[in-house]
PDB file of N, CA, C and O in Angstrom:
ATOM      1  N   UNK A   1       9.289 -22.680 -22.138  1.00  0.00           N
ATOM      2  CA  UNK A   1       8.620 -22.172 -23.357  1.00  0.00           C
ATOM      3  C   UNK A   1       7.861 -20.923 -23.191  1.00  0.00           C
ATOM      4  O   UNK A   1       7.452 -20.445 -22.133  1.00  0.00           O
ATOM      5  N   UNK A   2       7.691 -20.331 -24.727  1.00  0.00           N
ATOM      6  CA  UNK A   2       6.978 -19.057 -24.743  1.00  0.00           C
ATOM      7  C   UNK A   2       5.563 -19.049 -24.493  1.00  0.00           C
ATOM      8  O   UNK A   2       4.891 -19.834 -25.162  1.00  0.00           O
ATOM      9  N   UNK A   3       4.905 -18.212 -23.547  1.00  0.00           N
ATOM     10  CA  UNK A   3       3.312 -17.837 -23.128  1.00  0.00           C
ATOM     11  C   UNK A   3       2.878 -18.050 -24.669  1.00  0.00           C
ATOM     12  O   UNK A   3       1.896 -18.787 -24.759  1.00  0.00           O
ATOM     13  N   UNK A   4       3.294 -17.659 -25.698  1.00  0.00           N
ATOM     14  CA  UNK A   4       2.347 -17.160 -27.023  1.00  0.00           C
ATOM     15  C   UNK A   4       3.361 -17.884 -27.987  1.00  0.00           C
ATOM     16  O   UNK A   4       4.584 -18.015 -27.972  1.00  0.00           O
ATOM     17  N   UNK A   5       2.228 -18.352 -28.941  1.00  0.00           N
ATOM     18  CA  UNK A   5       2.936 -19.423 -30.140  1.00  0.00           C
ATOM     19  C   UNK A   5       3.549 -18.645 -31.085  1.00  0.00           C
ATOM     20  O   UNK A   5       3.221 -17.547 -31.535  1.00  0.00           O
ATOM     21  N   UNK A   6       4.727 -19.541 -31.391  1.00  0.00           N
ATOM     22  CA  UNK A   6       5.473 -18.820 -32.474  1.00  0.00           C
ATOM     23  C   UNK A   6       5.016 -18.719 -33.813  1.00  0.00           C
ATOM     24  O   UNK A   6       4.147 -19.520 -34.156  1.00  0.00           O
ATOM     25  N   UNK A   7       5.333 -18.091 -34.438  1.00  0.00           N
ATOM     26  CA  UNK A   7       4.864 -17.815 -35.730  1.00  0.00           C
ATOM     27  C   UNK A   7       5.782 -18.652 -36.537  1.00  0.00           C
ATOM     28  O   UNK A   7       6.932 -18.880 -36.161  1.00  0.00           O
ATOM     29  N   UNK A   8       5.265 -19.133 -37.692  1.00  0.00           N
ATOM     30  CA  UNK A   8       5.958 -19.912 -38.725  1.00  0.00           C
ATOM     31  C   UNK A   8       7.462 -19.583 -39.128  1.00  0.00           C
ATOM     32  O   UNK A   8       8.451 -20.307 -39.239  1.00  0.00           O
ATOM     33  N   UNK A   9       7.234 -18.018 -39.330  1.00  0.00           N
ATOM     34  CA  UNK A   9       8.873 -17.637 -39.754  1.00  0.00           C
ATOM     35  C   UNK A   9       9.635 -17.622 -38.594  1.00  0.00           C
ATOM     36  O   UNK A   9      10.855 -17.750 -38.701  1.00  0.00           O
ATOM     37  N   UNK A  10       9.152 -17.495 -37.567  1.00  0.00           N
ATOM     38  CA  UNK A  10      10.095 -17.586 -36.132  1.00  0.00           C
ATOM     39  C   UNK A  10      10.697 -18.556 -35.857  1.00  0.00           C
ATOM     40  O   UNK A  10      11.867 -18.563 -35.475  1.00  0.00           O
ATOM     41  N   UNK A  11       9.827 -19.741 -36.044  1.00  0.00           N
ATOM     42  CA  UNK A  11      10.276 -21.521 -36.239  1.00  0.00           C
ATOM     43  C   UNK A  11      10.866 -21.418 -36.798  1.00  0.00           C
ATOM     44  O   UNK A  11      11.908 -21.160 -36.197  1.00  0.00           O
ATOM     45  N   UNK A  12      11.079 -21.445 -38.312  1.00  0.00           N
ATOM     46  CA  UNK A  12      11.973 -21.514 -39.549  1.00  0.00           C
ATOM     47  C   UNK A  12      13.059 -20.673 -39.009  1.00  0.00           C
ATOM     48  O   UNK A  12      14.147 -21.239 -38.896  1.00  0.00           O
ATOM     49  N   UNK A  13      13.002 -19.730 -38.737  1.00  0.00           N
ATOM     50  CA  UNK A  13      14.258 -18.984 -38.083  1.00  0.00           C
ATOM     51  C   UNK A  13      15.085 -19.390 -37.010  1.00  0.00           C
ATOM     52  O   UNK A  13      16.312 -19.438 -37.092  1.00  0.00           O
ATOM     53  N   UNK A  14      14.603 -19.604 -36.270  1.00  0.00           N
ATOM     54  CA  UNK A  14      15.279 -20.396 -34.778  1.00  0.00           C
ATOM     55  C   UNK A  14      15.897 -21.789 -35.450  1.00  0.00           C
ATOM     56  O   UNK A  14      17.076 -22.046 -35.210  1.00  0.00           O
ATOM     57  N   UNK A  15      15.207 -22.591 -36.194  1.00  0.00           N
ATOM     58  CA  UNK A  15      15.693 -24.030 -36.802  1.00  0.00           C
ATOM     59  C   UNK A  15      16.768 -23.190 -37.662  1.00  0.00           C
ATOM     60  O   UNK A  15      17.805 -23.631 -37.167  1.00  0.00           O
ATOM     61  N   UNK A  16      17.006 -22.644 -38.233  1.00  0.00           N
ATOM     62  CA  UNK A  16      18.190 -22.376 -39.722  1.00  0.00           C
ATOM     63  C   UNK A  16      19.030 -21.867 -38.675  1.00  0.00           C
ATOM     64  O   UNK A  16      20.185 -22.169 -38.973  1.00  0.00           O
ATOM     65  N   UNK A  17      18.995 -21.159 -37.454  1.00  0.00           N
ATOM     66  CA  UNK A  17      20.086 -20.355 -36.644  1.00  0.00           C
ATOM     67  C   UNK A  17      20.553 -21.683 -36.100  1.00  0.00           C
ATOM     68  O   UNK A  17      21.737 -21.996 -36.222  1.00  0.00           O
ATOM     69  N   UNK A  18      19.660 -22.503 -35.488  1.00  0.00           N
ATOM     70  CA  UNK A  18      20.087 -23.759 -34.467  1.00  0.00           C
ATOM     71  C   UNK A  18      21.224 -24.784 -35.699  1.00  0.00           C
ATOM     72  O   UNK A  18      22.387 -25.079 -35.424  1.00  0.00           O
ATOM     73  N   UNK A  19      20.718 -25.059 -36.637  1.00  0.00           N
ATOM     74  CA  UNK A  19      21.486 -26.089 -37.426  1.00  0.00           C
ATOM     75  C   UNK A  19      23.225 -24.867 -37.951  1.00  0.00           C
ATOM     76  O   UNK A  19      24.328 -25.397 -38.085  1.00  0.00           O
ATOM     77  N   UNK A  20      23.088 -23.884 -38.073  1.00  0.00           N
ATOM     78  CA  UNK A  20      24.108 -23.028 -38.282  1.00  0.00           C
ATOM     79  C   UNK A  20      24.839 -22.965 -37.414  1.00  0.00           C
ATOM     80  O   UNK A  20      25.947 -23.436 -37.671  1.00  0.00           O
ATOM     81  N   UNK A  21      24.655 -22.414 -36.059  1.00  0.00           N
ATOM     82  CA  UNK A  21      25.070 -22.993 -34.595  1.00  0.00           C
ATOM     83  C   UNK A  21      26.018 -24.345 -34.816  1.00  0.00           C
ATOM     84  O   UNK A  21      27.246 -24.314 -34.907  1.00  0.00           O
ATOM     85  N   UNK A  22      25.114 -25.643 -34.889  1.00  0.00           N
ATOM     86  CA  UNK A  22      25.455 -26.838 -34.942  1.00  0.00           C
ATOM     87  C   UNK A  22      26.841 -27.076 -36.019  1.00  0.00           C
ATOM     88  O   UNK A  22      27.802 -27.789 -35.729  1.00  0.00           O
ATOM     89  N   UNK A  23      26.702 -26.381 -37.178  1.00  0.00           N
ATOM     90  CA  UNK A  23      27.890 -26.189 -38.012  1.00  0.00           C
ATOM     91  C   UNK A  23      29.206 -25.849 -37.862  1.00  0.00           C
ATOM     92  O   UNK A  23      30.226 -26.247 -38.423  1.00  0.00           O
ATOM     93  N   UNK A  24      28.969 -24.912 -36.868  1.00  0.00           N
ATOM     94  CA  UNK A  24      29.875 -23.934 -36.315  1.00  0.00           C
ATOM     95  C   UNK A  24      30.878 -24.688 -35.481  1.00  0.00           C
ATOM     96  O   UNK A  24      32.076 -24.428 -35.369  1.00  0.00           O
ATOM     97  N   UNK A  25      30.238 -25.608 -34.945  1.00  0.00           N
ATOM     98  CA  UNK A  25      31.242 -26.352 -33.461  1.00  0.00           C
ATOM     99  C   UNK A  25      31.141 -27.879 -34.080  1.00  0.00           C
ATOM    100  O   UNK A  25      31.797 -28.787 -33.570  1.00  0.00           O
ATOM    101  N   UNK A  26      30.753 -27.978 -34.589  1.00  0.00           N
ATOM    102  CA  UNK A  26      30.850 -29.878 -35.385  1.00  0.00           C
ATOM    103  C   UNK A  26      31.149 -29.913 -36.653  1.00  0.00           C
ATOM    104  O   UNK A  26      30.558 -29.309 -37.547  1.00  0.00           O
ATOM    105  N   UNK A  27      32.121 -30.657 -36.766  1.00  0.00           N
ATOM    106  CA  UNK A  27      32.626 -31.072 -38.082  1.00  0.00           C
ATOM    107  C   UNK A  27      32.164 -31.787 -38.673  1.00  0.00           C
ATOM    108  O   UNK A  27      31.773 -32.723 -37.975  1.00  0.00           O
ATOM    109  N   UNK A  28      31.924 -31.922 -39.842  1.00  0.00           N
ATOM    110  CA  UNK A  28      31.291 -32.946 -40.353  1.00  0.00           C
ATOM    111  C   UNK A  28      30.966 -33.052 -42.321  1.00  0.00           C
ATOM    112  O   UNK A  28      30.704 -32.070 -43.016  1.00  0.00           O
ATOM    113  N   UNK A  29      31.045 -34.001 -42.656  1.00  0.00           N
ATOM    114  CA  UNK A  29      31.290 -34.343 -44.105  1.00  0.00           C
ATOM    115  C   UNK A  29      30.226 -33.497 -44.799  1.00  0.00           C
ATOM    116  O   UNK A  29      30.553 -32.797 -45.757  1.00  0.00           O
ATOM    117  N   UNK A  30      29.030 -33.530 -44.380  1.00  0.00           N
ATOM    118  CA  UNK A  30      27.717 -32.996 -45.091  1.00  0.00           C
ATOM    119  C   UNK A  30      26.785 -33.071 -43.554  1.00  0.00           C
ATOM    120  O   UNK A  30      27.099 -33.694 -42.540  1.00  0.00           O
ATOM    121  N   UNK A  31      25.621 -32.260 -43.775  1.00  0.00           N
ATOM    122  CA  UNK A  31      24.779 -32.029 -42.776  1.00  0.00           C
ATOM    123  C   UNK A  31      24.386 -33.085 -42.139  1.00  0.00           C
ATOM    124  O   UNK A  31      24.444 -32.948 -40.917  1.00  0.00           O
ATOM    125  N   UNK A  32      23.876 -34.435 -42.633  1.00  0.00           N
ATOM    126  CA  UNK A  32      23.276 -35.418 -41.898  1.00  0.00           C
ATOM    127  C   UNK A  32      24.575 -36.090 -41.213  1.00  0.00           C
ATOM    128  O   UNK A  32      24.240 -36.777 -40.248  1.00  0.00           O
ATOM    129  N   UNK A  33      25.850 -36.081 -41.431  1.00  0.00           N
ATOM    130  CA  UNK A  33      26.950 -36.580 -40.424  1.00  0.00           C
ATOM    131  C   UNK A  33      26.992 -35.652 -39.209  1.00  0.00           C
ATOM    132  O   UNK A  33      27.177 -36.070 -38.066  1.00  0.00           O
ATOM    133  N   UNK A  34      26.857 -34.710 -39.441  1.00  0.00           N
ATOM    134  CA  UNK A  34      26.956 -33.940 -38.311  1.00  0.00           C
ATOM    135  C   UNK A  34      26.244 -33.836 -37.287  1.00  0.00           C
ATOM    136  O   UNK A  34      26.590 -33.648 -36.120  1.00  0.00           O
ATOM    137  N   UNK A  35      24.534 -34.047 -38.036  1.00  0.00           N
ATOM    138  CA  UNK A  35      23.317 -34.161 -36.936  1.00  0.00           C
ATOM    139  C   UNK A  35      23.192 -35.876 -36.270  1.00  0.00           C
ATOM    140  O   UNK A  35      22.414 -36.317 -35.425  1.00  0.00           O
ATOM    141  N   UNK A  36      24.124 -36.459 -36.923  1.00  0.00           N
ATOM    142  CA  UNK A  36      24.016 -37.929 -36.605  1.00  0.00           C
ATOM    143  C   UNK A  36      24.971 -37.860 -35.379  1.00  0.00           C
ATOM    144  O   UNK A  36      24.711 -38.166 -34.215  1.00  0.00           O
ATOM    145  N   UNK A  37      26.201 -37.361 -35.933  1.00  0.00           N
ATOM    146  CA  UNK A  37      27.476 -37.552 -34.537  1.00  0.00           C
ATOM    147  C   UNK A  37      27.366 -36.647 -33.350  1.00  0.00           C
ATOM    148  O   UNK A  37      27.385 -35.416 -33.348  1.00  0.00           O
ATOM    149  N   UNK A  38      27.227 -37.606 -32.179  1.00  0.00           N
ATOM    150  CA  UNK A  38      27.312 -36.994 -31.217  1.00  0.00           C
ATOM    151  C   UNK A  38      28.263 -35.928 -30.685  1.00  0.00           C
ATOM    152  O   UNK A  38      29.448 -36.001 -31.011  1.00  0.00           O
ATOM    153  N   UNK A  39      27.819 -34.895 -29.854  1.00  0.00           N
ATOM    154  CA  UNK A  39      28.616 -33.694 -29.807  1.00  0.00           C
ATOM    155  C   UNK A  39      29.698 -34.195 -28.763  1.00  0.00           C
ATOM    156  O   UNK A  39      29.421 -35.005 -27.879  1.00  0.00           O
ATOM    157  N   UNK A  40      30.850 -33.688 -28.928  1.00  0.00           N
ATOM    158  CA  UNK A  40      31.906 -33.950 -27.698  1.00  0.00           C
ATOM    159  C   UNK A  40      31.619 -33.412 -26.428  1.00  0.00           C
ATOM    160  O   UNK A  40      30.414 -33.164 -26.405  1.00  0.00           O
ATOM    161  N   UNK A  41      32.136 -33.124 -25.400  1.00  0.00           N
ATOM    162  CA  UNK A  41      31.880 -32.125 -24.673  1.00  0.00           C
ATOM    163  C   UNK A  41      32.554 -31.045 -24.920  1.00  0.00           C
ATOM    164  O   UNK A  41      32.203 -29.926 -24.547  1.00  0.00           O
ATOM    165  N   UNK A  42      33.414 -31.257 -25.467  1.00  0.00           N
ATOM    166  CA  UNK A  42      34.452 -29.385 -25.891  1.00  0.00           C
ATOM    167  C   UNK A  42      33.244 -29.037 -26.573  1.00  0.00           C
ATOM    168  O   UNK A  42      32.676 -28.100 -26.011  1.00  0.00           O
ATOM    169  N   UNK A  43      32.583 -29.517 -27.711  1.00  0.00           N
ATOM    170  CA  UNK A  43      31.847 -28.884 -28.519  1.00  0.00           C
ATOM    171  C   UNK A  43      30.598 -28.251 -28.091  1.00  0.00           C
ATOM    172  O   UNK A  43      30.041 -27.238 -28.513  1.00  0.00           O
ATOM    173  N   UNK A  44      30.153 -29.403 -26.782  1.00  0.00           N
ATOM    174  CA  UNK A  44      28.713 -28.804 -26.382  1.00  0.00           C
ATOM    175  C   UNK A  44      29.269 -27.131 -25.393  1.00  0.00           C
ATOM    176  O   UNK A  44      28.630 -26.088 -25.250  1.00  0.00           O
ATOM    177  N   UNK A  45      30.532 -27.466 -24.932  1.00  0.00           N
ATOM    178  CA  UNK A  45      30.894 -26.217 -24.185  1.00  0.00           C
ATOM    179  C   UNK A  45      31.044 -25.013 -25.071  1.00  0.00           C
ATOM    180  O   UNK A  45      30.398 -23.999 -24.805  1.00  0.00           O
ATOM    181  N   UNK A  46      31.732 -25.047 -25.951  1.00  0.00           N
ATOM    182  CA  UNK A  46      31.680 -24.113 -27.360  1.00  0.00           C
ATOM    183  C   UNK A  46      30.414 -23.660 -27.873  1.00  0.00           C
ATOM    184  O   UNK A  46      30.420 -22.665 -28.599  1.00  0.00           O
ATOM    185  N   UNK A  47      29.329 -24.240 -27.606  1.00  0.00           N
ATOM    186  CA  UNK A  47      28.086 -24.166 -28.597  1.00  0.00           C
ATOM    187  C   UNK A  47      27.358 -23.428 -27.764  1.00  0.00           C
ATOM    188  O   UNK A  47      26.594 -22.604 -28.265  1.00  0.00           O
ATOM    189  N   UNK A  48      27.455 -23.598 -25.921  1.00  0.00           N
ATOM    190  CA  UNK A  48      26.944 -23.053 -24.847  1.00  0.00           C
ATOM    191  C   UNK A  48      27.608 -21.549 -24.872  1.00  0.00           C
ATOM    192  O   UNK A  48      26.988 -20.502 -24.682  1.00  0.00           O
ATOM    193  N   UNK A  49      29.270 -21.706 -25.202  1.00  0.00           N
ATOM    194  CA  UNK A  49      29.750 -20.276 -25.156  1.00  0.00           C
ATOM    195  C   UNK A  49      29.167 -18.925 -26.402  1.00  0.00           C
ATOM    196  O   UNK A  49      29.150 -17.698 -26.316  1.00  0.00           O
ATOM    197  N   UNK A  50      28.681 -20.042 -27.675  1.00  0.00           N
ATOM    198  CA  UNK A  50      28.686 -19.232 -28.708  1.00  0.00           C
ATOM    199  C   UNK A  50      26.832 -18.736 -28.192  1.00  0.00           C
ATOM    200  O   UNK A  50      26.645 -17.520 -28.243  1.00  0.00           O
ATOM    201  N   UNK A  51      25.957 -19.341 -27.875  1.00  0.00           N
ATOM    202  CA  UNK A  51      24.686 -18.939 -27.274  1.00  0.00           C
ATOM    203  C   UNK A  51      24.498 -17.687 -26.188  1.00  0.00           C
ATOM    204  O   UNK A  51      23.660 -16.799 -26.025  1.00  0.00           O
ATOM    205  N   UNK A  52      25.784 -18.116 -25.507  1.00  0.00           N
ATOM    206  CA  UNK A  52      26.052 -16.741 -24.351  1.00  0.00           C
ATOM    207  C   UNK A  52      26.144 -15.538 -24.788  1.00  0.00           C
ATOM    208  O   UNK A  52      25.401 -14.584 -24.557  1.00  0.00           O
ATOM    209  N   UNK A  53      27.712 -15.641 -25.867  1.00  0.00           N
ATOM    210  CA  UNK A  53      27.877 -14.539 -26.662  1.00  0.00           C
ATOM    211  C   UNK A  53      26.528 -14.247 -27.245  1.00  0.00           C
ATOM    212  O   UNK A  53      25.885 -13.420 -26.598  1.00  0.00           O
ATOM    213  N   UNK A  54      26.201 -14.519 -27.850  1.00  0.00           N
ATOM    214  CA  UNK A  54      25.023 -13.919 -28.709  1.00  0.00           C
ATOM    215  C   UNK A  54      23.570 -13.401 -27.874  1.00  0.00           C
ATOM    216  O   UNK A  54      22.675 -12.805 -28.475  1.00  0.00           O
ATOM    217  N   UNK A  55      23.506 -13.698 -26.549  1.00  0.00           N
ATOM    218  CA  UNK A  55      22.631 -13.443 -25.728  1.00  0.00           C
ATOM    219  C   UNK A  55      23.106 -11.991 -25.231  1.00  0.00           C
ATOM    220  O   UNK A  55      22.429 -10.963 -25.215  1.00  0.00           O
ATOM    221  N   UNK A  56      23.944 -12.102 -24.979  1.00  0.00           N
ATOM    222  CA  UNK A  56      24.833 -10.607 -24.838  1.00  0.00           C
ATOM    223  C   UNK A  56      24.649  -9.843 -25.528  1.00  0.00           C
ATOM    224  O   UNK A  56      24.111  -8.808 -25.137  1.00  0.00           O
ATOM    225  N   UNK A  57      25.010 -10.010 -26.861  1.00  0.00           N
ATOM    226  CA  UNK A  57      24.808  -8.835 -28.196  1.00  0.00           C
ATOM    227  C   UNK A  57      23.689  -8.441 -28.330  1.00  0.00           C
ATOM    228  O   UNK A  57      23.362  -7.267 -28.502  1.00  0.00           O
ATOM    229  N   UNK A  58      22.841  -9.562 -28.253  1.00  0.00           N
ATOM    230  CA  UNK A  58      21.075  -9.049 -28.072  1.00  0.00           C
ATOM    231  C   UNK A  58      20.855  -8.032 -26.979  1.00  0.00           C
ATOM    232  O   UNK A  58      20.439  -6.878 -27.076  1.00  0.00           O
ATOM    233  N   UNK A  59      21.142  -8.561 -26.161  1.00  0.00           N
ATOM    234  CA  UNK A  59      20.810  -7.590 -24.920  1.00  0.00           C
ATOM    235  C   UNK A  59      21.531  -6.156 -24.838  1.00  0.00           C
ATOM    236  O   UNK A  59      20.775  -5.228 -24.551  1.00  0.00           O
ATOM    237  N   UNK A  60      22.763  -5.867 -25.029  1.00  0.00           N
ATOM    238  CA  UNK A  60      23.635  -4.888 -25.553  1.00  0.00           C
ATOM    239  C   UNK A  60      22.891  -3.959 -26.514  1.00  0.00           C
ATOM    240  O   UNK A  60      22.738  -2.757 -26.298  1.00  0.00           O
ATOM    241  N   UNK A  61      22.375  -4.706 -27.750  1.00  0.00           N
ATOM    242  CA  UNK A  61      21.856  -4.002 -28.769  1.00  0.00           C
ATOM    243  C   UNK A  61      20.528  -3.748 -28.205  1.00  0.00           C
ATOM    244  O   UNK A  61      20.039  -2.838 -28.874  1.00  0.00           O
ATOM    245  N   UNK A  62      19.791  -4.087 -27.375  1.00  0.00           N
ATOM    246  CA  UNK A  62      18.519  -3.750 -26.843  1.00  0.00           C
ATOM    247  C   UNK A  62      18.627  -2.455 -26.096  1.00  0.00           C
ATOM    248  O   UNK A  62      17.925  -1.479 -26.358  1.00  0.00           O
ATOM    249  N   UNK A  63      19.729  -2.494 -24.956  1.00  0.00           N
ATOM    250  CA  UNK A  63      19.986  -1.821 -24.084  1.00  0.00           C
ATOM    251  C   UNK A  63      20.378  -0.138 -25.060  1.00  0.00           C
ATOM    252  O   UNK A  63      19.947   1.004 -24.898  1.00  0.00           O
ATOM    253  N   UNK A  64      21.170  -0.609 -25.852  1.00  0.00           N
ATOM    254  CA  UNK A  64      21.517   0.854 -26.753  1.00  0.00           C
ATOM    255  C   UNK A  64      20.515   1.112 -27.796  1.00  0.00           C
ATOM    256  O   UNK A  64      20.791   1.970 -28.634  1.00  0.00           O
ATOM    257  N   UNK A  65      19.349   0.470 -27.868  1.00  0.00           N
ATOM    258  CA  UNK A  65      18.308   0.639 -28.565  1.00  0.00           C
ATOM    259  C   UNK A  65      17.306   1.698 -27.887  1.00  0.00           C
ATOM    260  O   UNK A  65      16.726   2.669 -28.373  1.00  0.00           O
ATOM    261  N   UNK A  66      17.314   1.148 -26.557  1.00  0.00           N
ATOM    262  CA  UNK A  66      16.229   1.863 -25.580  1.00  0.00           C
ATOM    263  C   UNK A  66      16.959   2.920 -25.128  1.00  0.00           C
ATOM    264  O   UNK A  66      16.151   3.758 -24.729  1.00  0.00           O
ATOM    265  N   UNK A  67      18.445   3.438 -24.939  1.00  0.00           N
ATOM    266  CA  UNK A  67      19.211   4.637 -24.452  1.00  0.00           C
ATOM    267  C   UNK A  67      18.614   5.576 -25.522  1.00  0.00           C
ATOM    268  O   UNK A  67      17.944   6.590 -25.320  1.00  0.00           O
ATOM    269  N   UNK A  68      19.163   4.787 -27.244  1.00  0.00           N
ATOM    270  CA  UNK A  68      18.910   5.776 -28.085  1.00  0.00           C
ATOM    271  C   UNK A  68      17.199   6.640 -28.473  1.00  0.00           C
ATOM    272  O   UNK A  68      17.085   7.771 -28.946  1.00  0.00           O
ATOM    273  N   UNK A  69      16.133   5.760 -28.123  1.00  0.00           N
ATOM    274  CA  UNK A  69      14.797   5.982 -28.386  1.00  0.00           C
ATOM    275  C   UNK A  69      14.579   7.194 -26.676  1.00  0.00           C
ATOM    276  O   UNK A  69      13.828   8.169 -26.649  1.00  0.00           O
ATOM    277  N   UNK A  70      15.311   6.801 -25.683  1.00  0.00           N
ATOM    278  CA  UNK A  70      15.086   7.651 -24.615  1.00  0.00           C
ATOM    279  C   UNK A  70      15.657   9.043 -24.883  1.00  0.00           C
ATOM    280  O   UNK A  70      15.004  10.083 -24.801  1.00  0.00           O
ATOM    281  N   UNK A  71      16.943   8.948 -25.212  1.00  0.00           N
ATOM    282  CA  UNK A  71      17.732  10.267 -25.605  1.00  0.00           C
ATOM    283  C   UNK A  71      16.957  11.236 -26.685  1.00  0.00           C
ATOM    284  O   UNK A  71      16.822  12.458 -26.617  1.00  0.00           O
ATOM    285  N   UNK A  72      16.613  10.572 -27.432  1.00  0.00           N
ATOM    286  CA  UNK A  72      15.885  11.796 -28.638  1.00  0.00           C
ATOM    287  C   UNK A  72      14.470  11.755 -28.481  1.00  0.00           C
ATOM    288  O   UNK A  72      13.898  12.038 -29.534  1.00  0.00           O
ATOM    289  N   UNK A  73      13.761  11.518 -27.597  1.00  0.00           N
ATOM    290  CA  UNK A  73      12.486  11.504 -26.751  1.00  0.00           C
ATOM    291  C   UNK A  73      12.252  12.777 -25.834  1.00  0.00           C
ATOM    292  O   UNK A  73      11.531  13.766 -25.965  1.00  0.00           O
ATOM    293  N   UNK A  74      13.003  12.429 -25.006  1.00  0.00           N
ATOM    294  CA  UNK A  74      13.093  13.502 -23.451  1.00  0.00           C
ATOM    295  C   UNK A  74      14.113  13.273 -22.845  1.00  0.00           C
ATOM    296  O   UNK A  74      14.660  12.170 -22.833  1.00  0.00           O
ATOM    297  N   UNK A  75      14.494  14.221 -22.289  1.00  0.00           N
ATOM    298  CA  UNK A  75      15.742  14.287 -21.185  1.00  0.00           C
ATOM    299  C   UNK A  75      15.459  13.683 -19.722  1.00  0.00           C
ATOM    300  O   UNK A  75      14.309  13.394 -19.392  1.00  0.00           O
ATOM    301  N   UNK A  76      16.583  13.497 -18.833  1.00  0.00           N
ATOM    302  CA  UNK A  76      16.145  12.577 -17.745  1.00  0.00           C
ATOM    303  C   UNK A  76      15.307  13.280 -16.766  1.00  0.00           C
ATOM    304  O   UNK A  76      15.096  12.654 -15.727  1.00  0.00           O
ATOM    305  N   UNK A  77      14.793  14.430 -16.870  1.00  0.00           N
ATOM    306  CA  UNK A  77      13.954  15.270 -16.261  1.00  0.00           C
ATOM    307  C   UNK A  77      12.639  15.407 -16.885  1.00  0.00           C
ATOM    308  O   UNK A  77      11.903  16.301 -16.467  1.00  0.00           O
ATOM    309  N   UNK A  78      12.176  14.506 -17.994  1.00  0.00           N
ATOM    310  CA  UNK A  78      11.141  14.513 -18.462  1.00  0.00           C
ATOM    311  C   UNK A  78      10.880  15.332 -19.289  1.00  0.00           C
ATOM    312  O   UNK A  78       9.849  15.092 -19.917  1.00  0.00           O
ATOM    313  N   UNK A  79      11.579  16.513 -19.635  1.00  0.00           N
ATOM    314  CA  UNK A  79      10.948  17.313 -20.807  1.00  0.00           C
ATOM    315  C   UNK A  79      11.396  17.108 -22.194  1.00  0.00           C
ATOM    316  O   UNK A  79      12.596  16.839 -22.258  1.00  0.00           O
ATOM    317  N   UNK A  80      10.772  17.157 -23.338  1.00  0.00           N
ATOM    318  CA  UNK A  80      10.836  16.590 -24.539  1.00  0.00           C
ATOM    319  C   UNK A  80      11.863  17.634 -24.925  1.00  0.00           C
ATOM    320  O   UNK A  80      12.147  18.699 -24.378  1.00  0.00           O
ATOM    321  N   UNK A  81      12.376  17.014 -26.081  1.00  0.00           N
ATOM    322  CA  UNK A  81      13.600  17.640 -26.972  1.00  0.00           C
ATOM    323  C   UNK A  81      13.000  17.695 -28.302  1.00  0.00           C
ATOM    324  O   UNK A  81      13.650  18.125 -29.254  1.00  0.00           O
TER     325      UNK A  81
END
């Protein structure tokens, strides 16, 4: 659990993302059916893979963003450009 409280926006956003993720891996007639039907081991595995891919994509995006900030402000020798 994070050390700082989530904002209402963050909580709603995470909840929506979780529902979309569940819908991607668990078939059903409607949201109620999907949420009340237990996931199979295969669906659980697919969900974990989805989360890992998202985490990796976020990490790569962060690294690219940090690289761009560094390359625009200073060289590796610390001089400004």
